[in-house]
C-alpha positions, 0 to 999 in steps of 0.5 A: 360780149354777145347778148340777146334772147335768140340767135343771132346773138349780137353786141346789143341783142338787137339782131335776135330773130325773137326778142325777149318776151312777152310777145303780143299777137292778134289775128283773123282766123279761118278754121275748118274742123274735120276728121282724118284717118285715126291711124294717121293722126296717131302716127303724128302724136308726140311720145306720151300722147294718146289719141283723143276721145274723138279719134281722127278729129283735126282742124286746119287753122289759117290766120292773118296776124300782127305781132309786137314785143313790149316796146311796140317797135314792130308796129312801125315796121309791117315787114317784121310785125305781120305774118301769115300762118297755117297749121293743123291741130290734132286731137289727143289725150295727155294724162287722161285729159283732152289735149291737142298737138300741132304736127305741121305749121307754116308761116311766111316770116323768119322771126315767126318761125323762130318764135315757133321753134322756141315754143315747140311749134315745128314751123316751116316757111310757106305761102299762105293766102286768105280772103279779107273783109273790109270796113265798107261794103264792096263787091271785091270783099265778102261781108264778115257776116251771114253769106260771106264767103272766105277761103284760105290756101297753103303752098309749100315749095310751089305745091298747093297743100291745103285749100279751104272755103267757108260760107258764113251762116250764123253766129255761134257760142261754139269755140273752134279753137278748143283743141288749142286750150291744152296744146302739148307740143315737142321741142326738138334740137338735134346733135350733129356730133358723130356717135351722138346723132340719135341723142338730141340736145333738146327733146321735151314735151311742152305746154304753151301758157298764154294770157290776156286773151280776147276773142271776137264773136264767132261766125260759123258755116259750111266748109270745104277742105282739100289736101294736096300731095308733095314729096317734101311733106307728109301732110297729105296723110292727114287729108280729110275723110269728113269735113265739119263746120268752118269758123271765122273770128279774131283772137288776141293773146300774149305769150311769155311762158312755157311749161316743160311737162316731160323731158324725153331724153330721160326716157 
């Protein structure tokens, strides 16, 4: 008998790319808030979402992450438990309240990509790099405080899509991840059968539920942000017209639930 939480199912379930939740995460984040063309932002919103109160508001997130299931086996195998990620969050409105959506997201680990697909995050494989800070002073590493210079890059299919830098200036109580507090994403799985290819097997809006969150002090400073172009991605349409602050912090959470807010197959 085949068993497991996700494909590939196997006799013991040990081959699943994503094991049974809960999934525990912690990561160091670099975030740059910016404004894109409001019409380009509107174009990437899932059905049912409307533009946010601040049209065109977006943020780029880079993160260096570690993941573990309840058993913690991944901690002994960094190739499984570690991954890099970069994504764009766009501001939106859902049922008259502020929300966010994630039109593009990239990771460098196949099990992270599977977890994302399950959650409605349209993950692709990419190459993500981030400047690191270490526990001792060194000319090879920035300080994780005032004056520290950090950078993040995203490359997809050998093409540089995003470059960002942040020069830390001050601690702040402002939350750079507020768009993530009410994320509405879209789960979609197509049907290959002829005559039904326009009728997906799964097409629904979902809201991620997280628990056991924790956050470090947040540092903020001026930022730069540049987007590249690629024939294999439309992410360049969300290029910045104006760049706001950059942020650096550490964030942890546990994921073991997902709320379906609308079945789009019924529309």
